[in-house]
Phi, psi and omega in degrees: 000121179251137181292335179290342179263357183284139170223150184293150176302152183294344180273005175266102185292140173084352182264345183271145180272005185274152182271198178301145181085358175082006179240144180267186179285156177241157176247128180248136179253122182248128180252124183267006179063008176247015178099005179246126173246123183249125178260129181229134175265133180206175179264150179298333182270004172292153176272169175297325175299321175297319178298320179297323179294319177294320179294320183296324179293331180273329183264341185078013176255141180296142184302324180292346178266001179259143173233127179251130179209166175226116188057243183254007180268116177267124182282134179271145187300326189272357183261141183286160178294325177297318181295325176278359182060041175273122185239179184298128178087001184287142175262133180237159178266135179244125180237148181257123179265000000 
């Protein structure tokens, strides 16, 4: 048992860093294949469109000009990260259209 892995039980109100729904924020790493890796913190229930807005703020590119994919799957704006099973620390590909 390591203290660094300890977290308070869910029945201790106010001590957990998790938000509504019992899940905390996740960090997604987007690689644009041009040498830039962008780390973004977001919620699992955010949509891909929300993620694009956060990426746009960091890259200076408009969100509608960004395409996020993993292998050959292009992620659609209206679907949540949770529905795509995008989890903490996951790497995605970022392309500029």
